[in-house]
N, C-alpha and C positions, 0 to 999 in steps of 0.2 A: 559914442557906443563903440566898442572894441569886442567884435567876435569873429574874427577872422580867424582861422585853424585848421588844424588837420590832426589827425591822430596816427600812432606807430602802436601796434598790439604787438609786441616782441617783450618776450620774459626781459628781466633784468642781467641776466647772465649771457643774453644774446644780443643786448642793443649796441650797437656799433656808435662810435664818436660820431659820425655824420648824422645818425638819426637822432641822438640827443641834440647836435648842436641845430638840427634842423627845426626841434621842435621848441627849443627855447629862443631862437631867431625869431619865429613865428609868434609866439602865444608870449614871451618876454619882452627879448627887445624891441619887438614892432609895437606893442601896447606902451612901452616908454616910451621910445623915440617918435612915433606917431603923435601920442598924447602933448609931449613937449613941442613939438612943432606947431601943431595946432591951437596952444594956449594963447598967442597973440588975436585969435579968431574967437575964441570962446568968450561970451561975455561974463563980466562980473556976476554970479547969482547962477552960473549953468550948473550942467550935471555931466558927469562924466558915468558911464556905465561899463563894466567891464567883464568879460564872461570867463567862469573857471568852470567846474566839473562837480559833482555828486561823487567824483573818484578822489576827491582829497580827502574825503571822511572816511571813505570803505577802500579797502583795497581787494583788486581782482588780479591774476596772473595776467601780466602782459602789458601793464600800465602805469609801470613804474616811473618811466622817464616822462610821460604826458602827464602824470599825477605831480610830479614833482614842479613842471613848469607853471601848471594851475596853480600849486601851492604858492609859488613866487607871484604869481598875479594876484593873488590874494592880500598877500601882505604888500607889495606896490600898491594896491588901492588904499590901502590903511595910510600909506605914507603921502599918497597924493591928496587923500582926505585932509590930512594934518597940513601940509605944505601950501596946499590952494585954499585952506580954508579961508584965510585971511581976505581972499575975494568971493567970500560966499558960495564957492564951487563946493559943490557936494564930489564924492567918489563912492560908487558901492560896488560891491560883485553879485551879480546873478550865477546861481550854479543850477544847472539845470540836471536832471537825473536821465535816464533812457529816452530819449526823443527821436523820433521818426523823421532821421534827416538823411543826408548823405555821408555824414560820419561814418567813416570806417567802409565806403564803399554801399554805405545804405542799408549797412547788416543788421541794424535793429528793424530798417522800415521791411526789408525786403527777404530777412530769413525766419520762415516762420518759429523755429525753434528757439532763437535767440528772443525773439518779439514775446512769446510765451514763457519763457524762463524771466525775462525781466517784468514782465506784467505781474508774476506772480509774487515778485516782490515789491511791489507798489501797493499801498494802501486801498488806493481807489480800482486796483484790478484791472489796469491798463499801462501801456509805456503812453507817454505823452507824446504830442504831435506841435510843431512851434505856433500853432495859435494858442496853445496853453501857455508858452515863454512871454508872448506880446503884450498881455497886458501887465504883468508884473514891470516890465521894461518901461510902459509906457506910464505907469503909476511914477517908478523914478524918476523920470525925464520931467514929469509934469510942473509948472511954475509954483503949485501947493505944496508939492512935497520937499519942502527946505529943510527939514529937520532931521531925515533918515541920511546918515553919514558915517562912513566908514564900516559898511554893514556886509557882511556874506547872507545872501538869502537865498537859500534852497527853495527851489521851485521844479517838485520832483513828484508830487502827487502822493508824496509819503513813502518814498522808496526807502527801502532798508533801517525802516525804523520797528 
């Protein structure tokens, strides 16, 4: 499961090359080469779950580089599924919506205005918590879940529908 990451909230016109490189190094290069390095340890029939973001389907100012990196992860996941399929390995992407985590310094969790604004965008009327994401990941990692492959699964409570 590749879930390491960080965010940069900087407008497209103000994003520096260092910020861009930092995002792509962690979110794309890290996923690519860590998974590659772990392949000898991954059993045939194993599972790969990569993390993306709901921000690959909707746009908010300040997230262009972050979202581009997450979009790259989604495409990379499709290629992993294709190229590792001969070993029975599946690769899928989980794309959370607004979740109460440390992302952006805990902005969704700790800033009432952000939390309220995002909750208003979610069909279920609240932002998510980490325990809302875990069951989707567990389902994809389960040994009985061998036929879901190369999919982007949004786990957002119906954000932006």
